[in-house]
N, C-alpha and C positions, 0 to 999 in steps of 0.2 A: 516593390515587386519581389516575388520570392526569388526570381533569378539573380537578383542584385544583393542578396544577403551576404553579410561578412561575419567572421567569427570576432571574438573578443580582442584579437591581435590585428584586426583590420584585413585579414586574408579572405578571398572569395570562398564562400561554402560550396562545395561540390555535391550534387545530387547523390544520395546513397540509397540502398535498398535495406529496409528495416524488417527483420523477422520478429513479430510482436506476439509473444505467447501470452494468452489471457487479454487479447484485444478486445474482446466483447464485455469485459467487466466495467466497473466503475472508472477507475483510472485509465485503462486502455481506451475506452470510447472518447474520453475527453482528449486524450493524447493523439488518438486517430483524427479527431476533428482539427486539432491545431496543425497537425502535419500536413493534411490535406488543404486546408484553407490558407496557410501562410508560408509553406515551404515547397520545394520541388521534389522532397523525397518520396519514395515508394514504400509501401507497407504490404508485407505479407501477414495477413491478420489471422492468427490461429486461435480458435477456441471452439468449445462444444456448442455454445449459443451465439447468435449474432443480433439477438433483439435490440440491444443498446446502440448497435452501428448500423441497423438497417437503412437508416437515412443517409448513410455514407455509400451504401452499396447500390441503392436503387433511386431512381431509374439510371439506366446505363448511359444516359445523355449528361450525367453531371460532369462538371469541369475536370474533375480529377478521377473519373472513372478507370482511366488506364493506369493509374497509380496505386490502386488498392485491390487486393485479392483476398477473398475470405476462403480459409481452409478449415473445414469442420474436422476436428481431430482432438483426440485425448492424448496428452503426451506420456500417459501411463503405458500405453501399448500401441503405438503408431510408428511403422517403419519409415514413414515420410519425414519424421523430424529432422533427422540428420541432413537429408537432402535439401530442405528448406533452410536450414541454417547455413548449409554450404553456398546457397544461391544469394545469400545476404551478406552485407558488410557489416551489420551490426545486429545483436540479438538482444531483445528486451524481454526479460522473464517477469511476468506479472501474475502468472497463475499460482493460486493458493487458496487454501481454505483459511479465511480470516474473519470469521463471524464468532465473536466471544462465546456465544451459547453452545457452539459445537466443540470447544476445547474440552469441556467437562464430558459431553455425551458422546462425542466422537473422537476420542483422543488418537486412536490408531489412524484413522483417516487424515487427521490433522498432521500427524507427524510424517505420515507418507507423503502427503501433499506438499508440505513445506521442506522436507528434506530428501526423502528417497526419490520423489518424481522429479526433483530438480537435479539430480546427479547426472543424467544423460545430457542434460542441457549444458551444464558446466563441461563435461567430458567433450562433447561435440565441438564446443566453441574452442577449447584448448586444443584438440587434435586438429582442427581445421584453420587455426590462427584466426579465429574471428572475435572481434570485441563483443564484450558482454556487459550490459547494464542490469544488475539483479536487484530487485524490489525486496527489501527487508522490512524491519519494523521498528519503531522506537521501543518496543518492549523487550528488545535484546538487553536493554540496561537493567532489566530486573526492577526491584522495589528499593526505595530508598532506606537508608538506615533508620530514619525517624519512624517509618511506617512499621518496623519490626521491633521497635523498643517497647517494653511493657507499658500498659496505658497509664500507669501511676509514675512513670519516670518523669523527673523534671526536665530531662533532656528533650522530651517530646515537644517542648515549647521553644526549643532552639532551632530557628530557621535553616541554620547550617546543616542539620541532619537531613534536610529535605531536598538538598541540592546535589545533582549527580555531576561529577567531574569526569570528563572522558578517560584521562590516564591515571586517575588517583582513586575514585570511588571503588569500594569492593562491589563485586557483582552478586547480588543476593536474590536467589530464586526460592520458590516453596519446595517443600519435601516431595518426594516421588509420588506419594499418595495423592497430592493435589494436582489432579490432572490439568487443572487450569493453565499450569506451566508448560503443557505440551507444546503449545504454540511457539512461546517465546525460546524455549530450548532448541526446538527444530530449526527456528530461524537463526539462531545465534550459530549452531553447528554448520549449516550451510554457508553462513558468512566466513567461518574459519576455513572451510574447504575452498571457497572462491578465493580467499586471501592466499591460501597455500598454493593453489594453482599458479596464482600470479608470481609467487616467490620462487617456486620450484621450476615451473614449466613455462614462464613468460606470458601467461594469459593476461590480455588487456582487459581490464574490468573496472567497473564503477559499481559502488554499492549504495542504494538510496534508502534511507530510513524516514518514512512518512510519519509525522506526527499529527494524527487525527484529521486527515484531509476530508472536507465536507463539501456537499453540493449535489446538484441534480444527479439522479440515477445511482446514488450512493447505496441505497437501502430500500426496504419494502415495508408497507403497512400489513401486518397480519390480517389475512382474510380478505384483502383488497387486491394488492398486487403481489401477494406472496402467500405462503402457507398459513392456515389459521392458528396452527400450533407453533409456528416459528417465532424466535426471539431475535429481533434486530439489534443494531446498536443503539446507544443511549438517545441520540436525536430522533431516530425513527420510533423508538420505544416511548418517549415523551410525547411526540406528536400523536402517536396512535392513542395514548391515554387522554390527551386533550380533545381529540375528534370525538372520543367516546364518552366524554364527561367523567373519566375515572381517575382516581388519585395517582399521582406519579410516585413510583416505587424508587426509593433510595436506599442503596446498601450502606450501612453504617452512617446513616443520616446524610449522605452525600458529601462526605469529607474529601473524597479523591478529587484530584486536580487533573485538568486537561487543558490543553492549548490547541486551539482549532485553526485550521487554515482553509481558505477557500480553493476549491480544486482548480479554479483558472489560474490563480497566483502559483500553486504548486507546479502545474504544467510549465509555466514560464521557466521555473527552475530546471525542470527535466529537459526542456529544449535546450538550455544552456549547456547541459551535460552532453547532449547528443551531439551538438554542433561544435564543441570545443573539446575533442578527445584528448589533445596533448595536455591540456589543464585538468581533465577529469580523470584520466587513466590512474588506476592505483589508489584512487581516494574514496573515502566514505563520507557521503553528506546527509547530515540530519536537516530535513526540510520541515521547519515549524516556525511559529512565531511566538517568542517568549513574552511579547508585550500583549499577548491575547489569551492569557491564562485565567481560568476560572475554576471554582469547584463545581461538582456536579450539581450541589444544591443551588448555586448561583445561576447555573444554566437552567435548572427548573424554574427558578423565580422569573428569569427573563423571558423564557418561552411561554410561561403563564401570563405574563403582562401583555406580550404580543397578541396572545389569543383573547385578552380582555377578561380574563377570569382571575379568581381569587385561588392562591396556591393551596391544594390539598395534597399532602403526601402520606405515605405509609412507609415505614422503614423496616428493614429487616437485616 
């Protein structure tokens, strides 16, 4: 039962109110489901859209109906934001532009969404002594040394140059002209600001770095449940190509590596952070699975096999 939940130290978990910014998105919708079905906590769900959490809001006879409220707002310009944070014990910020296709085509929106728009959230949490869980990204690590070595360098064959070590590896980003890095740079800068608020002003914070979380409601298929001209993430791109019988598009032959984590498993980790503040405060958590690493080409091969087709690719 939710009422008998205990933390990792065996202490009873008291119900709290959570202000969840971006509750209507992929991660937020699954986190709301978990909180409603398995905990006594209440959620103030903030987002522009609620399509992915409508099943949690209606009908009003649902057993958790009194524990979740949806507030339609954009944190860019809504005076209600600070009041909702004040009403809560914990704020979780999930709001962000995080579709790779946007980083090149909408770099300003990407930077504003991931840095400028997050500033008031950090400020209000710090000034009102409210705990913050801020969602960042694995992309703050930048690129590996190996990926930036000349293609004819013998060092490119050394696996050691493709391993990132938290406190040792240099942080390598692309040049200013490469707008693809607008997302990673904005995310890293807001991480530094959150950390500084903790160091200087005592903000209780936890930073989460997701490593390619996947699952239902993650993305869209262009022209079916999303814009025809849209470009989703790799799993949805491959799914779209396979459904249409089109070749799978691989950048540089699909050499890039990814590690995927199923959303339900990832949410288990987030719930531990929520319910164990003494252990989580002041820490940064990388949530991924190092034993589930594949190249993009291997992913293409596996998805093609599941579909029962022969792999047809085009590279660029």
